N, C-alpha and C positions, 0 to 999 in steps of 0.2 A: 792652321786649321783649328787649333784649340789655343786661344790667346789669353783667355781670362780666367780659366779654371786650372787649379793645380792638380797634379796626379795624386792618388789614383783616380782615373776617370771610368766610371761605370754608368752605362745608360740602359734604359729599359724600353721595350716596346710592349704595349698592352696585349693581353690575350685576345685572340680573334683577328688582330690586324694582319694584313698581308705583309709578313716580315721582310721578304726581299724587296718589295716595293717601297716600304718605309725606309729600309736601309739605303737604297739608291737615292730616294728623295732627300734623305738627311745629308748624304755625302754631297750631292749637287747643291743643296742649300748652303752648306758650310763652305763650299768652294766657289760660290757664285761670284764673289768679289776678288778672287785670286787670279793670277795669270794662268793661262791655259796649261802651261807646262807643269804647274804645281799639281794638277790632277794626275799627271803621269807618275808623280812620285808617291802617290797614295798607295799603300799596300793593304789589301783586304784579304783576310784569311778566313776561309769557310771550311766546313767539315764534310760536305757531301758534293759529289760531282753534279747531282741534279740541281742543287742550290747555286753552284758556280755557273751552270748554264742559264739558269733563270736570271741571275744578276747580270750576266753578260747580255742577255736578250733585252732586259730593261734598259740598259745603257744604249744598246743598238737602236732601240725604238725611239730614243730621245733625239735631241739635236746633235749635230756633228760636234765632236770634241775629242780631245785626247782622253784615253780611258785609264782608269787605275789598274794596277796589277792585281788580278784576282787569282789567288793561290789556294790550292787545297792543302789541308794540314799535312797530308802525307808527303806531297811534293816539297812543301816548306821545310819539313823536318829533314828530308833527304839532303836538300841543299845546305842546310845549316850545319851538317856534320858529315861533310864529304870525307873527312879523314878517318872516320870510324869504319871498321869492317862491315860488310853487308850483313843484314840480319839473316840468321840461320832459318832455313825453311821450316815452317811448322811441321811439315811432313817428316823431315829429318829428325826433329825433336821427338816426335812420337815413335819413330822407328827405334831411336836410341832408348827411349823409355821402355819400349817393349822388350828390348834385349836385357836391360837392367832388371826389370820386373821379373822376367823369365828366370834369370839366374838367381834372383832372390827367392823365388818360389821353389826352385829346385833345391835350394839349401834349407828352406823352411816351408814345406808344403802346407802347413797348417795355417799360414797367414791368410790365404785366400784361395778360392777355386781357380784352377788353371783356365777355365773357360772365361774368367773375368779379366784376363790380361789386357785385352784391347780397351775395355771400358775403364779399367784402372789407369791405363796410359793416357786416355783422353782426359779423365778427371784430374790426374796429376798435372798434365800439361796446362790445363786451364788454371789450376791453382798456382802453378809457378809463374804463368804469365801475369796473373793478378798480383802476386807478390812483387814481381819486377816492376809492374806499372805503378803500384802504390808505394814502392820503396821500402818494402818489408823484407828483412833478411831472415835467413834460416834460424839464426840464434834467437830472434824474437819469437819464433814459433816454438822452438824447443824450450824456451824459458817460461812458457805459459804455466800458470798455476792450475794444475789438473788434479788437485787433491780429492776433489769430489767426482772425478770421472771414472768410468769403468775401465776394464782391461783393454777395451778397444784402443785407447790412446797408446798403450805400449806397442800394439801391433802397428798402429799408424806411424810411430816413430821410425820404424824400419824403412818405411816408404819415404818419409821426409828426408832421411839421410841421402836419398838419391838426389835431392834438390841441390846439394852443394855442387854436383857436377854441372848444373845448369846456371846457378846463380852466383857462385863465388867468383867466377872469372868472366863476368858478363862483357867486359870490354874486348876480350879476345874472341869470343863467339857469342854475341848477344842474340837473344830471341827478338821477335818483332816488338813486343812491349818493352823489353829491356833497352833495346836500341833507341826507341822513341823517347824513353825517359832520359837516357844518357844525352840524347840530342838536346832535349829541353833544358836539362841541367847546365850543359855547356853553353847553350844560347843565353840562358838567364845570367850566367856568370859573365859572359862576354858583354851583354847589354848593361850589366851593372857597372862594368869598367868603361866601356865606350858605347853609350846608348845611341841608337840611330836617331837622326833629327827629322826624318820624314815621318808622316803619319802612318801608323800601323793600327789597323782596326781588326779585332778578332770578333767575328759576328756569328751568332747562331748556336753557340755552345752553352750548355748548362753547367759544365764543370763536374760532371758525374764521376769521372775517373781522376785519380790522383795526378796523372801526367798532365791532363788537360787543365786541372786546377793550377798546377805549377806554371803552365804557360800563361794562363789568364792573369795570374799575379804578376808575372814578368811584363806582360804587355801593358797592364793597367798602370805600371809605375814608369813607363817610358815618357820622355818629355812630350811626345806627340802620339802616345798610345791611348787606345780606348777599347773598352769591352761593351758590346751591344748584346743585351740579354733578350731572348725571345720569351714572350708570355710572362712578363713581370707583373705581379699582382699589386697594383697601387691602391686597391680597396681594402687591404688587410691592415688593421690598426696596429699601432706600435706594440701594445701589450701582447698581441699574438706573436709577433716577430720575436719578442723576448722569450717566449715559452718554447721556442723551437731550437734551442741550443743543443739538446741532448739527442744524439742519433738514435739511441735505443727507444726513444719515445716518438720522434718526429720524422724519421727518415722516409716514411711512406707518404709524407705530405708533398704536394707538387712544388712548393717553394723552398723546401729544405736546402737544396743545393745552393740557392742564392743566399740563404742565411749563412751557410758555411763559407761562401766566398766573401761575404761582408766581414765575417769574423777574421778571415785571413788577411784582408786588406785594412782592417780596423776602420770600417766605415759603418754608417747607419742607414736604414732604409730611406730617409729623406735625401741622402746624398746620391741616391740613384735617380737621376733625372731623366725625363723623356728624351729619346734620341732625336726625335723630330716631332714638331707639333702635329698630332693626329689624334683622333678619337677612335675608340673601339667601335665596331659596327653597331653594337647595341650596349651602351654603357650600363643600362639597368640590368641587363643579363649578366654582365661581368660582376656586378655587385651580388646578384643572386648566387652565382656559381662560387664566388669567393666565400660567401657565408656558408654555403653547403659543404665546402671542402675544408672547413676549419678543423684543426687537429682535435682528436677525441677529448683531451682534457678541457677544451674551451667550447665544446658544442653547446654549453648552456647559453652562449651568446645568441643562439637562435631566438631565444625568448626576448632578449633585449633589443637586438638589432633587426630581427625579422620585421617587426611592425614599421620600421623606417624605410623599407624597400619601396614603398609605393605600390602602384597598380602592377601586379605581376603579369597580367595579360599583355602588357607592353613588352616585358622581358621575354616572354615565351611565344610571341606572335609568330615568329618564323621557325619554331621548333615543331617537328612532327615526331610522335612516338609510335613506333611499330612494335607491337607485341604479337609476334606471329606464333602460330601453333607449333610449327616445326621449322627446322633450319632451312628446309627446301622452300617453304612458303616465305621465309625471311629473304632468302636469296632471290626468289622471283620478284618480290616487291621492290627490292633494291635495283634489280635489273630493269624493271619497268620504269622506275624513276630515272635511272641513268639514260635509258632510251629516250625519254622525253627531253632530258637535258641536251642530248645530242641533236635532237630535232630542233630545239630552241636556240642552239648555239651557246648554251650555258656551260661553263666549266664546272664539272662535277667530279668530286674525289671521294672514293670509298676508302676509309681508313679502318683497318682491322688487323690485329695480329693473328687472327684465325685463318690459316691458309686453306682449310677445308671450305670455309664460307666463301672466300674470294674465288676459289676454283669453281664453286657452284654458281656464283654470280657470272663468271666468265662464260660458263657453259650456257647459262640462261640467255646471256646477251647474244650468243651465237645464232639464235633463232632470227635475230634482226641483222645478222651479218656485221655485228659491231665487235671489234677486237679492242679491249681496253689496253691502255698503256700501263702495264703492271711494273712497278719499280722493282719488285722482288724477282720477276721473271719466273722461270720454270726450274725446278730442281734438275740438275744435270742427270741424275740417275733415272728420271722419268722421261727424259728426252729420247728421241729415236736412237741416237748413238749410245746413250747411257743404257737403255734397255738391251740393245743389241750386245754390247760388250759384257753386260752381266749375264745374259743368256749363254754366251760363248764360254764364259769362265766356269760355268757349271758342267761343261762337257768333260772337264778334266777330273771331276770328282767321282763319277760313277759310270756304270755301263750305260751306253746310249739307249734311250727309250724312244719309242715312236713319238711320244708327246714332245720331248725335247727336240727331236729331229724336225718335226713339222712346224714347231714354233719358230725355229730359225729359218727354215726354208720359206715360210710365208712372211717373214719380216721384210719391211720395205727396203731395207739396206742390203739384203741378201741378193747376190747376182745382179747388182745395181749398175754394172758397167754397160752391158749391152745384152740383147736378147732376153730382156726381163719378161716380156710377154710369153715367150716360149717356156721360160723357166716356170712361170706360174701355171701354165697349162700342164706341164709334166708333173709339177708338184700336186696339182689336183688329182691327176690320174694315180699318182703314187699313194696319196691319202686314201682314195677310195679302195685301192687294193689292200692297203694296210688294215683298214677298217673291216673289209670283208674277210681277211685272213685272221683277224684278231691277233695281230702281231704286236707283242709288247716290247720285245728287244730285237730290233732289226740288225742283221749282220750282213756281211758282204754276199754270202751265198743266197740268202732270202731276197735281198735287193736285186740281185741279178736274175732271180726267178721272176720277179715282177717285170723286168725288161723283156724277158722271153715270153711271158704270158700276155703282155699288153703291147700291141704294136704301136700304140699311140705314145709310148714312153721312149725317149731317145736313149740308146744304149750308152753313148758317150757321156750323156748327162748323168746317167746312173753311175758310171765309173767315177765321175767327178764327185758325186755324193759320197761314194764309198771311200775314196781316197781322202776326202776332206773331213768327214764326220766320224768314220769308224776307227776304233782303236786309238783314241786320243787320251786315254787315261794316263795320268802321271802319278802313280801311287807313291806313298812314303813322303819324305820331306826333301825338298829341293830349295836352293837359294831363291830368294824372291826375284832376283834378276833373271834367273833361268825360267821361272814360272811366268814372269811378265813377258819375256821374249816369246815364249811358246804361245802365250795367250794372244798377243798382238799379231803375231805371224798368222795364226789360225783365223783370227778375226778378219784380217785383210784378205786372206784366201777366200773366205766365205763371201765377203762383200764384193770382191772382184768377179766371182763366178768362174767361168771357163776362160778367163783372160788374166793377164798380168796386172799388177797395180793393186789398188785398194777400193775401187768402185767409188761410191759416194759417201764412204764412211767418215772421211775427215772434211767434208764440204759443209757449207752453211755455218751459221754461228755456233750451233751446238757441236758440230763436228770439230770446228777449230778449238772450241773450249775443251772438248774431250782430248784433243791432241796435246794441249798444254798440260792437262793433268797427267797424261801418260808420260810426257817428257819429264815432268817433275818426279813422278814415280821412278822413271828410269834413272834419273840423276842420283837419287838417294836410295835406290834399292839395295845397294851393297851394304848398307848399314843394318838392314832388317834381319839378315841371316836366314837360316833354314825355315821353311814354312810348309805346312801341309796344303793339299789342294782345297780342302774345305775352309781352312783358315784364310787361304789366299782369297777365295771368293768372298768371304765375309769382309776381309780387309778392303778389297777392291770396291765393294759396294759402299762401305763406310766412307771411303775417300771421295767417291762420286757424290755421295749424299751431302757433303760439305760444300759443294759448289753449285752455283746458279748460272743459268744461261738466259740472256735476255736480248731480244731484238728491239732496240729502241725506236726503230723506224717503222715498226709494224703497227703499233697501237694508234687508236683514235686520239687526236690531239686534245680533245676536250673531255674524254672519258678516262679517268685516272684511277688506279688502285695504288695506294700508298701504304707503306709500313708506318708505324707510329712515329719514327724519326722524322719523316717528311712533314708530319703534322706541325712540328715546331717551326719549320723554316719555309713553308710553302703557303700559298693562298689559293682559294677556290671560291666560286660563287655559291656552290652548294657543297656542303661536307656531310657525308653519311658515315656515322660511327656505327660500325657493324659488329655483331657478336658480343654485345655488352652483357656478358654473364660472368659470374665468378669462375675462375679457372681458365677463362679465355681472355678476358680483358677486365681486370689484370690477370695475367698468368700466375698460376700457383708457383711459389718459389721452388726451384729444383732442390731436392735434398742434397745436403753436403755430406759426403761420406767421411770427411776428414775433421772438420771443425764445426762445433756448434755455434749458435748465435753469439753467446757471450765471449767465447774464445776468439772469434773473428773480430769482435769489437776491441778486445784487449790487445790483439796483435796489430791493430790498425788496418785491417782489411775491410772490405765493403760488406755491409749487412745484407741479408736476403731481401730486406724491404727496399733496398736501393732500386731494384727493378720495378717494384710497385710504385715507388715515388716517381720514377721517370714516366711510367704509364699514366699516373695521375696528372703529371704536368702536360703530357700529350693530350689527355682528355680535356683538361681545362683550356688549353690553347685551341683545340678543335671545336669544342662545344660553344665557343664564343664567336664562331664564324657568322657571316651575314645570314645564311640559311642553313639549318642543321636538321638532319634526321638522326634519331636515336633508335636503333633497332636491336631486337633480341628475340630469341626463340624460347617459348615457354617450356618446351620439352626437347630433350635430346633423344638420341636413339635408345638410351637406357632408362632415363628417368626424368622427373621434373627438374628444371634448372633453377638456379638462384640468381637473381639479378645482380649485376655488378654493384659493388658497394657505393660507387659514385652515383649511379642511377637511383639506388635506394635512398641515398642522402637527398638528392634533388627532389625526388617524388615525395618523400616524407616532409621536407621543408615546405614544399608547395601545399601539400595537404593540411599542414598545420597552421596556415596563415589565411583563414577565411576572410578576415577584414581587408586583406589585400587582394582578394579575388584569386587566391591560390588554387582552391579546388576547381573553380571555373576554368582557370588557365590550364590545369592538368587535364580536365575533361576535354578542352579544345584540342590539346596535343593528341590525346587518344583518338578523338573523333577524326582528326585529319589522317591519322594512321589507318583507321578503320575504312576510310574511303579507298585507300590504296589496296588494302586487303580484299575489299569487295571487288576491285578491278581484277585482282589476281584470280579470285574465284570465277569471275566471268570469263577470264582468259582461259582458264583450265576446264571450263564447262563446255562440253561439246553438245551440239544439237541432238536431242534424243531421237533415236531411230527405233523403229519397232523391233522387238527381239526376233532372232532368226527362227523360222519354223523347224520342226523336227523333220530332217530330210528323209526322203524315201525315193531316190532317183530310179527311173526306169530307162535304162539305156536301150538303144535299138538292138534287135536280135543279133546282128552281126558282131556287136561289141560285147555281148554277154559272155561270161567265162565258160569255156568249153572243156576245161580240165581242172580238177581239184583233187586234193589228197584226202584221205579218210580223216586226218586230223583237222582239216578245214571245214568239214561238214558240221562239226560242233559250232564253229564260228558262223557258218551260214545260218544256223538255227538261232543262235543267240544274238549275233551282231552282223546281219547281212551287209550293212554299210561298209564294214571293214573288208569284206570280200570284194565289194564294188570298188573301193579305193585301191585295193592291192592289184586286182586283176583287170579292171576296166580302166581306171586312171593310171595304173602301173606306178603307184606311189608306194615306196617302202621306207620304213624308218632307217635313218642312217645308223650304221653299226657303230658301237662305241669305239673311240680311238684306242683306249687302253683296255685290254681284256681284264675283267675283274672276276673274282671267285664267286660268281653268282649261282643261282639255282640251275640255270641252263648248263653251265659248265660242269656242275656237280653231277647232273644227270648223265652228261656225255661220259664223264669219267667212270661212273658206276656201271654204265652199260658196257664200256670197254673191259672193265675188270671182270665182270661176270661172264662176258663172252669168251675172254681168254680162259677163264677158269673152267667153264663148261666144255669148251672145245678140247682143252687139254685132257680133261677127265674122260671124255668120250673116246678120244684117240687112244688113251692108255687103258681104257676099259676099267677105270677105277672110280670110286666115289670121291667127291670133293672133300677136302680136309681143311680145317681151320688154318693150319700152318701154311698150306699152299695159297689159300685166299689172301692171307696177310702179306705173303711174299710177293704175289702179283700186285697187290695194292701198293706196296712200297715202290715197285718199279714204275707202274703207270703214273702214280702221283708225282714221282721224281721227274718223269719225262714231260708231264703236261701241266703241272701246277707249280709255277715259279715263286709262289708266296709261301714262305716257311710257316706262317701262322695258319693259313688256310690248309696247307698240307697236313699239319699236325692235327687240326680240328677234324678234317674229313677222315683221316686215318683213325682217330679215336671213335668217330661215329661208326665206321665200318667194324671196328673192333667190338663195339657194343652189340651189333646185330650179327656178328660172324656166326655165333652158335645157331641162331635162328636160320640163317642161310644154309648152313650145313645140314641141319635137321630136316628142313623142308625140302631141300634138294634130294636128299635120300628118299623121301616119300615120293617125289615126282619120278625118280628113276624106277621105282617099283611099279609105277603105273605106265610109263612110256619112255621112249628113247629119243633124245634130241637128234634131229636130222638136218636142220637148217638154222642159220642165224642171219639176221638182217637181210631177209629175203624179200625181194620186191614183188609187187602184184599190180596187175592192170586189168581193168574190166571196161569194155566199151559198150555204151548204150547207143546202138546204131540208130534207133528211132529218134533219139534226141540229139545225135551228133555230140555226145559227151563221153569223156573218159574219166574214170575214177582210178586213182593210183593209191598205193599204200606200201608200207614196209612193216613186216612183223619182226619184232625183236628176236623171237625164237619160235620154232615149230618142232613139236614132238609127235612121234607116231606110236600108237598103242599096238600091242600084239594083234588086235583085231583089224588093224589097218586104218583106224580112225585117227584124226588129227587133233592135237591140242595146241592152241595158240597162247603165247605168253607175251605180256608187255610189262617192262620194268617201269616203276614209278618211284622216284626218290621223294616225292611229296605224298599227300594223301590220295589214294586212288578214288575215282568217282564211285558213288554208291550205286546200288541196283536201280533205284528210281532215276538218278541222273543219267545212267546209261540208257534207260528205256526212252527217255524223252529228249535228251540233249547230247550227251557224249556217246556217239554211235561208233566210235573207232573200232573196238573189238567186235561189236556186232556186225559191222560192215565187213571187217576182215574175215569173219567166219563165213558170211554169205559169199564173199569172193572166193574163199578156199573151196567151198562146195561147188563153185562154178568153174573151177580150174584156172583161176586168175593168177595164181602164184607161179612164178617161173620154175619150170622143170619139175613141178609137183602135180600129179594127176588129181582130178577131182576126188574128194573123199568126204565122208561125214565128219563134221567137227563135233567131237565129243565134249569139248569144253573150251572156253576162252577165259583167261584169267589174268587180272592185273596182279603183279607181284609188288606189293608195297614195301619199300625199303626206307621208310621214314623213321623218325624216333620211336614210333610204335609200329613195328613191321607187321603186316598182315596181308593175306591174299584176298582179293575181291573178285569173284567170278562174274562173268557177264550173265545176264538173265536170259539165257538161251531157251530155258523151259517156258518162261512166260512170253517171250518174244522170239518165235522161231525165225530162222534165217529167211524163209520165204516172206514172212510178214515184214521183216526188216527191209528186204530188197524192194518190196512193193511200196512201202512208205518212202523209201529213198527215191525211187523212180518218180513218185508223185511230187516229192519236194523239188527235185531238179526240174521236172516239167513245169511246175508253177513259176519258176524263175526264168526258164529258157523259152517256153512257148506261151504261157498264159500272161506274161508281162507283169508279174508280181514285182512291186517295188522293193528295192534293197533298203529296208528301214534301219535307221541307226538305233543301236542298243535295243533290239526288239525284245529280248528275253534274257537280260543279264542276270547272273546269279545273285548279284548284290549291286546296289547303287554305288557302292564304294569301288567296284571293279573298274579297272582302267583299260581303255583301248588305245592302240597306237594312233587311232584316227579321231579321237574325241575332239581335238582342236579343229580339225578340218570340218567336222560335223557341227562345230560351234556348240558343243554340249555345255550346258550351264545357262545358255540363253533359253533353253527348253529343258524339260525333264521327262521322266518316263510316263508321267500322267498325261502328257500332251499327245494328241492324235497326230500321226504322221501325215504329211502332205505329199502325196505322190507327185512326181514331176517327170513328165515324159521328155527324154532327151533325144536329140537328133544328131 
């Protein structure tokens, strides 16, 4: 295959070329005059499964022939070192690190916070893997010159001592990185002694890791070995290559890894020849990008080489620049362009490291029923089995809440074996009951009460819910294996429902992947030791977060989403580079808690800029594709964004070359992007419809409300539409799932406390005392308020007004004696076929036989004017009392009706009975009801709200906002 050139052989493929296609064409060209069986001896090593599939497909699409052996690097290394022990599971390594770090912190608690154990284990595991992969031993770390470092280094040394457990005896129990390096070292030694005589081609790697660089050197020196580099820049002059030898200055350049390989093989750039005669899709663009990406020390070459680029409109003719206002707008523009590619049969690939952006694009494509082929897939923790298992893990941490119960009951994997429809029906009924009862912590007794009170809920199903979900807490510390067993057993019980088995939990791709993770956890759980329920839940979530699940047969064959790795070794007709902002592409280097930049360099580890350099190479390779979109969002959720450094370089270079039509080329790029942004605005713009009128429905007489309470009369006056929605349409707001310490609950609690206090004092014929008030408060709060903070706050409020309550109650006792509490009343208006109901918080009788009505208010009581015109509750109750409407209480004169204000500034507010006698009140009330029931008055929305800021439960139904209080209502007769 290689007859005339001596090793080392290194070949390049220019940026933008379809690397797998050029690779296959080059192999076929070199083997064209060889016997067919020689092709079968060719060994091609690639680094991704996706590239292996693409190369195989390209061979399959060609003429019939014997095919070369296409091998993944992982398979290749496993075969080459079959005598080595298998790699230790990364999960096992982390469990061992957790134990070692835990013991270290028990001995020296000041080294780090205990809550950071899992993060420290992950960080150390990553560092140890890197040390193994780069061939750096612990002694090299411990011998670093740290004379100018802080005390942090001394603390870090304690953790580095743990490394010997993992790195000193790698041949006995190697990690994955250590085993791969051992494999390559043995293979290189074997090849040096007995080199294979068949062609060995390593294609698509950039040599970014030490292990891969070692293999590339070994392959390049074989008699029939060759390295094929993706995206090799042939436009960069020799003097620039010479200035890239120092990693501290040049590692963030896209071509730095190739310079490092050349140094290792003792070759120069001219010795890297084209793998196969081919031209880049746009050679002038390759020159432009090469110049734009020059290292910082030589960017002055823009001035000398820029004028030699020629007409830049040729280089940028197929580049579109999208500068969207928001990331959502960016995602919509990308999705619209991908949709057009699907329609035209064009292969379109979105390349972005920003997973939030790619998910938004996938969501936007769903409107056209397009599912992209996403190479990254979906994080396992976000898949249905992942979410389900994480929800179940939290059941062991704390007392069961209604929210946790219903979250799991409504999950699509719950009760997924059979009778799923009935299960959902019963869950709906249970949820409505829980909301109505304001049940925060369901227990067996209350759940059985639900089954007894609602015939539509199956009793056997309720017993299954009780036995499955209740009393599952496992407090304290247990071994991880015990917690895992309990967790998986419960998960399968919930998924199976009222049958045996595991339902649909382990089915489909995500379920099978979850089962693999569980098996890995089960295998190594004995290493982790004791763990609390909360720590287990965090650990389990972290393990799931490291895994991805992907259905490769689901996505559209021409609509692709790639990570940046695929950009090096794949080809597409249209490449969209998304999320090109600093911090996204390139990603900001992760902070290293152990070694600073200089220490990593001195130890022989990779610098933080390595990832930036790889991203730069990915960008250079992708931006030279036949047709390119460059997209970014000008603003994020928080602030204005900063363009990616490479976009900045490209735009600045174009803007600084007016003689080469650079500004015009840049304007054309932006104009092409604005066209698509305009399309998005059109897509998102709906046809204008006239705003909704202010509703004032008039239902037929038979449908109008015939029964209201005194508290609803205020609503009938201020917001009649709310009465219509509640009593005619029979719509009610859904009760909150979790009861909260709101004003409504506080009012109920205060009512109960005062009722118990007054009843007890009347029964014992004693005045109320502060001590007794606080004692009753303590009991009632403990029974009804499960939130310690709210309990303490409300108790403090009662304590502040306790003296006022005691003093004012003594005055009330001198005037009258309490006779009834929470007594109901009913008054029938026979002429109107209407019933008014009400409940008085308290009724007192004076020595003269008159009545005094009281109503407790934890907020500010209504003023006299508000009661005169709007809030008629006490006035109506007084009128009802004088008409004998209260149960078991004879008609009597109402001497007074008073709101007892119990807010931060407590005060009593009497009803204006003197200015508005009960006869007048009743006459006005009768007229009001007649207007709605017989005269056909419309139920106008927000007729007389106290403030425009006041909210109604039915504002959305009335479409408030499309009209305001200044609009005239439009009555509508309903039939």
